[in-house]
C-alpha positions as CSV (number, residue, x, y, z in Angstrom):
1,M,131.0,110.1,129.9
2,M,128.7,109.2,132.9
3,S,130.6,106.0,135.1
4,A,128.2,102.6,135.4
5,R,128.3,104.1,139.2
6,T,127.6,107.5,139.2
7,S,124.4,106.2,136.8
8,A,123.8,103.5,139.2
9,W,123.7,105.5,142.4
10,R,122.0,108.1,140.3
11,R,119.1,105.9,140.0
12,R,119.3,104.1,143.2
13,G,119.1,107.8,144.9
14,L,116.0,109.4,142.4
15,A,114.1,105.8,144.0
16,V,115.0,106.5,147.7
17,V,114.6,110.6,147.1
18,L,110.9,109.3,145.7
19,S,110.0,107.0,148.2
20,A,111.1,109.3,151.1
21,A,109.1,112.2,149.1
22,A,106.0,110.4,150.4
23,V,107.0,109.7,154.4
24,A,107.3,113.2,154.2
25,S,104.0,114.5,152.8
26,L,102.9,112.1,155.1
27,A,104.6,113.3,158.2
28,V,103.5,117.3,157.6
29,A,99.9,116.3,157.3
30,R,100.0,114.1,160.2
31,A,101.5,117.7,162.1
32,Q,99.0,120.2,160.8
33,Q,96.4,117.6,161.6
34,A,94.5,117.8,164.9
35,P,91.5,116.7,166.7
36,T,88.4,117.6,166.5
37,A,86.2,118.5,169.9
38,K,82.7,118.0,170.3
39,P,81.1,120.5,171.3
40,A,80.0,120.6,174.5
41,A,76.1,119.7,175.7
42,P,74.0,122.2,177.0
43,A,73.1,122.7,181.0
44,P,69.7,121.9,181.5
45,A,68.5,124.9,182.9
46,G,69.4,126.6,186.6
47,Q,73.3,124.2,186.4
48,T,75.9,126.6,185.5
49,P,77.7,124.7,182.1
50,A,80.6,122.0,183.9
51,A,84.3,123.4,182.8
52,P,86.2,122.0,179.4
53,A,88.2,119.2,180.6
54,A,91.8,119.8,179.4
55,A,92.2,118.4,176.4
56,P,94.6,115.5,176.2
57,A,98.1,115.3,175.3
58,A,99.3,114.7,171.5
59,P,102.0,112.8,170.9
60,A,105.3,114.6,170.0
61,V,105.3,115.2,166.8
62,P,107.2,117.7,164.3
63,T,105.0,120.7,164.5
64,L,106.7,122.6,161.1
65,P,104.3,124.8,158.9
66,A,103.2,123.4,155.8
67,P,104.6,123.1,152.9
68,T,103.6,125.9,149.5
69,R,105.3,123.6,147.6
70,A,106.6,120.2,146.0
71,I,108.9,118.9,147.7
72,V,112.0,119.3,145.4
73,P,115.3,116.4,145.1
74,V,118.1,118.8,145.5
75,A,122.1,117.9,146.2
76,A,123.6,118.6,148.9
77,S,126.4,120.7,147.5
78,S,123.4,123.0,145.4
79,V,122.4,123.7,149.0
80,A,125.5,124.6,150.4
81,A,126.1,126.6,147.4
82,K,123.5,128.6,147.5
83,P,121.0,128.0,150.4
84,D,118.7,131.4,149.8
85,Q,116.3,129.3,146.7
86,W,114.6,127.3,148.7
87,V,115.0,129.1,151.6
88,G,111.8,128.6,153.6
89,E,111.1,125.6,151.1
90,Y,111.0,121.5,152.0
91,V,113.2,119.9,150.0
92,A,114.7,116.6,150.0
93,M,118.5,116.1,149.9
94,T,121.3,113.7,149.2
95,G,124.3,113.6,150.4
96,V,127.0,111.6,152.3
97,V,126.5,112.3,155.7
98,E,129.7,113.8,157.4
99,A,129.9,114.2,160.9
100,S,127.2,113.1,164.1
101,L,127.1,116.6,166.1
102,G,124.5,114.9,169.1
103,K,122.2,112.4,168.8
104,L,119.6,114.5,166.7
105,A,121.7,116.3,164.7
106,F,124.3,115.7,162.4
107,T,126.1,117.7,159.3
108,V,125.8,116.1,155.4
109,D,128.0,117.5,152.6
110,Q,128.3,115.9,148.9
111,D,130.4,112.5,149.1
112,R,133.3,110.7,151.1
113,T,135.6,113.3,150.3
114,K,135.1,115.4,152.3
115,A,136.3,118.8,150.5
116,S,132.5,119.8,150.1
117,P,130.6,122.6,152.3
118,D,128.4,120.8,154.6
119,V,124.7,121.3,155.7
120,L,123.5,121.2,158.7
121,V,120.5,118.7,159.4
122,L,118.6,118.7,163.2
123,A,116.0,115.7,163.2
124,S,112.4,116.3,165.2
125,R,113.4,112.4,166.7
126,M,115.5,109.7,165.7
127,S,115.2,105.8,166.0
128,D,119.3,105.0,165.3
129,P,122.0,107.3,164.7
130,V,123.5,108.2,160.9
131,A,126.6,106.0,160.0
132,P,129.2,108.9,158.7
133,N,129.9,108.1,155.3
134,T,126.7,106.4,154.7
135,Y,124.6,108.0,151.5
136,V,121.4,109.8,152.9
137,T,118.0,111.2,152.3
138,V,116.7,114.6,153.7
139,I,113.4,115.8,153.9
140,G,112.5,118.9,155.3
141,L,112.5,122.5,156.5
142,L,115.9,124.6,154.9
143,M,116.2,127.9,156.4
144,K,119.3,129.8,157.3
145,Y,120.8,128.9,160.8
146,D,119.5,130.7,164.3
147,P,119.1,128.4,167.2
148,A,115.8,131.1,167.6
149,D,114.4,131.1,164.8
150,V,114.6,127.1,164.9
151,A,112.8,127.2,168.4
152,A,110.0,129.4,166.8
153,K,109.8,127.3,164.1
154,S,109.6,124.4,165.2
155,K,110.5,123.4,169.5
156,V,110.6,119.3,168.5
157,H,113.5,120.9,166.2
158,A,115.9,122.8,168.7
159,Q,118.5,121.3,169.8
160,D,121.9,122.7,172.1
161,L,124.8,122.8,169.3
162,G,127.0,123.6,172.2
163,A,130.4,125.1,170.6
164,D,129.1,124.5,166.9
165,A,125.7,127.4,167.0
166,A,128.2,129.6,166.4
167,K,129.9,128.1,163.6
168,Y,126.7,126.8,161.6
169,K,125.0,130.4,162.5
170,G,123.8,132.2,159.0
171,K,124.6,128.6,157.0
172,P,121.2,126.7,156.2
173,V,119.9,123.6,158.3
174,I,117.2,121.2,157.2
175,L,114.9,120.5,160.0
176,A,114.4,117.1,159.4
177,T,111.5,115.1,159.1
178,S,113.0,112.4,157.1
179,V,116.0,110.8,157.4
180,V,116.5,108.1,155.1
181,N,119.2,106.1,155.0
182,D,121.0,103.6,152.8
183,R,119.4,100.7,153.7
184,M,115.8,102.8,152.5
185,L,114.8,103.1,156.6
186,D,113.6,106.0,157.9
187,L,115.0,106.6,161.1
188,A,113.3,109.4,162.0
189,R,110.4,106.9,161.7
190,F,107.8,107.1,164.9
191,I,108.8,103.2,166.5
192,P,105.6,102.9,169.3
193,P,106.7,102.1,172.9
194,P,106.6,98.4,173.3
195,M,103.2,97.0,175.2
196,T,103.1,95.4,178.3
197,P,102.2,91.1,178.1
198,E,98.5,92.9,179.8
199,E,98.4,95.6,176.7
200,E,99.0,92.7,174.0
201,G,96.7,90.5,175.3
202,L,93.7,92.8,175.5
203,Q,94.8,94.5,172.3
204,K,94.8,90.4,171.2
205,A,91.6,89.4,172.3
206,M,90.2,93.3,171.5
207,R,90.0,92.0,167.4
208,G,87.7,90.2,167.1
209,V,85.1,92.1,168.6
210,P,84.3,94.8,165.8
211,A,83.4,91.3,163.7
212,A,81.5,89.0,166.0
213,S,79.7,92.2,167.6
214,G,78.9,92.7,164.1
215,E,76.9,89.3,163.7
216,L,75.1,89.1,167.5
217,R,73.6,92.2,166.1
218,K,72.6,91.0,162.7
219,G,71.4,87.5,163.9
220,A,69.2,89.5,166.4
221,D,67.7,91.8,164.0
222,A,67.1,88.9,160.9
223,S,65.5,86.7,164.9
224,N,68.1,84.6,163.2
225,A,69.2,82.5,166.2
226,E,72.1,80.3,164.9
227,L,73.7,83.4,163.8
228,A,73.1,84.9,167.0
229,V,74.5,82.7,169.0
230,K,77.6,82.3,168.1
231,N,80.5,84.9,168.9
232,V,78.9,84.9,172.5
233,A,81.9,83.0,174.0
234,T,84.5,85.3,172.2
235,L,82.3,88.7,172.9
236,A,81.9,87.4,177.2
237,A,85.7,86.5,177.0
238,A,86.7,89.6,175.3
239,F,84.8,91.5,177.9
240,A,85.5,89.6,180.9
241,E,89.3,90.7,179.6
242,T,88.7,94.2,179.9
243,E,87.0,95.0,183.1
244,A,89.9,92.4,184.3
245,F,92.1,94.8,182.6
246,M,90.6,98.3,183.6
247,K,90.0,96.7,187.1
248,K,93.4,96.5,187.7
249,R,94.3,100.4,186.7
250,G,91.6,101.6,189.4
251,K,88.9,102.7,185.7
252,V,85.9,102.0,187.7
253,D,83.7,103.8,184.8
254,A,85.4,101.1,182.5
255,V,85.1,98.3,184.3
256,K,80.9,98.7,184.6
257,W,81.2,99.8,180.7
258,A,82.8,96.4,180.2
259,A,80.3,94.2,182.9
260,D,77.7,95.5,181.4
261,A,78.6,94.8,177.8
262,R,79.4,90.9,179.1
263,A,76.1,91.2,180.7
264,N,73.9,92.3,176.5
265,V,76.1,89.3,175.4
266,L,75.0,86.8,177.6
267,L,71.4,88.3,177.2
268,V,71.3,88.1,173.6
269,E,71.6,85.0,174.2
270,K,69.0,83.7,176.4
271,S,66.6,86.6,174.6
272,A,67.4,84.4,170.7
273,K,66.7,80.9,172.5
274,A,63.8,81.8,173.8
275,G,63.2,83.7,170.4
276,A,62.2,87.1,172.7
277,W,63.4,88.8,169.5
278,D,63.3,91.9,171.1
279,D,65.1,91.9,174.4
280,A,67.8,90.2,171.6
281,K,67.8,93.4,169.3
282,K,68.1,95.8,172.5
283,A,70.3,94.0,174.1
284,A,72.8,93.1,171.0
285,A,72.4,97.2,170.1
286,A,73.8,98.3,174.0
287,V,76.8,95.8,172.9
288,G,77.8,97.7,169.9
289,S,77.4,101.2,172.7
290,A,79.6,100.0,174.4
291,C,82.7,100.1,172.7
292,G,82.6,103.3,171.7
293,T,81.7,104.6,174.7
294,C,84.7,103.0,176.6
295,H,87.1,104.1,173.5
296,T,87.0,108.0,173.6
297,P,88.3,108.5,176.6
298,Y,91.1,105.5,177.1
299,R,92.3,105.0,173.7
300,E,94.4,106.8,171.7
301,R,95.5,106.6,168.2
302,L,99.0,106.7,167.9
303,E,101.0,108.6,165.5
304,D,102.1,105.8,163.2
305,G,98.1,105.0,162.8
306,S,98.2,102.6,165.9
307,F,95.3,102.3,168.7
308,R,96.7,101.9,172.3
309,F,95.4,102.1,175.8
310,K,95.2,105.5,177.3
311,S,96.0,105.5,181.1
312,G,94.8,109.3,180.8
313,G,91.7,109.3,180.0
């Protein structure tokens, strides 16, 4: 009869697998996505088209091939004993951390007895190290270990195992996109770098801009002076903050965009109070477009979906 402890572990393991599989699917999907460049506008007659600008560097994310079928939960003992049936596919393997081979490499076996064969795991990144003798669920691409094959599949997973490389050659290895520990934390998750105090200040100022800008334009379009001037102070302060931030970083174009946006905000206020609604509408529209103009070169979306200032713009 199955013990209560074993039954509890299996139920917990299934929950871990299902949760982690969702995380892994998102990670794989992000790895396959790439921004589509907009076609360049044709050069005026008589002029030589400018060379296309170099694409910005993308964050280091797992660059594995997309899964061809659903991720299957498997035990470490099954992978170690008969890996061929899953080679080339994505698996969610549960087991116990046997040993750490480096910052991004470790082995997993079936239980804490150390009697079962182990399975090599190579992660693309780790926010924290795995703890020996703790349960984990590893999700990723299963293959037979060969340094050249690993590097060909994904350079971010390629690890120098030193003397251990010969030991694992030809044996199963999982190129992990998720490593979920017994506290339900994905140790391979992306963690954004910390923001500077100035970046935090800019982000705080920018949070109120979309709603305030929308109301500004709505008030101008409706010839509603009260609504049009309601958020003038908020917007003017936000653009002043942006102007100072960009000036310190030598972004001359962004400084001008922020200054122009602030001037247009004040123009909306002036025009609304004077009843010059055509001028108010034009200025309000310019405020809205200024955000997109600046975001294109100077804002980037990170792997976790958050946005940050892009200094290389």
